[in-house]
C-alpha positions as CSV (number, residue, x, y, z in Angstrom):
1,X,-76.6,93.4,2.0
2,X,-75.7,90.9,4.6
3,X,-74.4,93.7,7.0
4,X,-77.9,95.4,6.4
5,X,-79.9,92.4,7.5
6,X,-77.4,91.6,10.5
7,X,-79.1,94.1,12.8
8,X,-82.8,93.7,13.9
9,X,-85.2,96.6,13.2
10,X,-87.7,95.1,15.7
11,X,-87.2,94.4,19.4
12,X,-88.8,91.0,19.4
13,X,-88.9,90.7,23.2
14,X,-90.9,94.0,23.4
15,X,-93.2,92.8,20.3
16,X,-94.0,89.5,22.0
17,X,-94.8,91.3,25.2
18,X,-97.1,93.7,23.3
19,X,-98.9,91.0,21.3
20,X,-99.5,89.0,24.6
21,X,-101.0,92.2,26.3
22,X,-103.1,92.8,23.2
23,X,-104.3,89.2,23.2
24,X,-105.2,89.2,26.8
25,X,-107.2,92.5,26.5
26,X,-108.9,91.2,23.4
27,X,-110.0,88.0,25.3
28,X,-111.1,90.0,28.3
29,X,-113.1,92.3,26.3
30,X,-114.9,89.4,24.5
31,X,-115.6,87.7,27.8
32,X,-117.1,90.9,29.1
33,X,-119.4,91.3,26.3
34,X,-120.4,87.7,26.5
35,X,-121.1,88.1,30.1
36,X,-123.3,91.2,29.5
37,X,-125.2,89.4,26.9
38,X,-126.0,86.5,29.1
39,X,-126.9,88.5,32.0
40,X,-129.6,90.3,30.4
41,X,-131.6,87.2,29.8
42,X,-134.0,86.3,32.5
């Protein structure tokens, strides 16, 4: 069982990059929505 757990099934470097990109895109979308909501008020 120890040999089965010795190799990683996930590339953590790639996963960290993907999570960072996903977080940045999510923040950008939320900011875009907030800017559109605030720009409609006069």
